[in-house]
C-alpha positions, 0 to 999 in steps of 0.5 A: 705909230701903232702900238703892237703890244696893244694889238697883240693883247687885243687879239688874245696875246701869246704866240698865235697873236704875235704870228698873226700880227707879224703876218698882217704886217708882212702882207702890208709891206708886200702889198705896198711893194707890189702896188709900187711895182704895178705902178712902175709897170703901168708907167712903162706901158704908158711910155711904150704906148706913146713911143709905139704911137709915134712910130705908127704915126711916122709909118703912116705918114711915110706910107701916105707919102709913098702912096701920093708919089706912086699916084702922081707917077701913075698919073704922069705915065698915063698922061705920057701914054695918052700923048 
């Protein structure tokens, strides 16, 4: 654990030193909070990316299936036309 009194004394003591230590402490807390929020957003983006990939893969599979069906129907119609 930090000894705040020693840190304040090292800075020179008095109100300015207390303010400097308080601002540094607050900045440290904010940095930890922002880092946690950023990590949460990154995890959200990773999850959204996985879900989007799954939707994209499903759409591609559906389009490929439809394309195969249309190709087969086209071939059958051409075969009938040639009879």
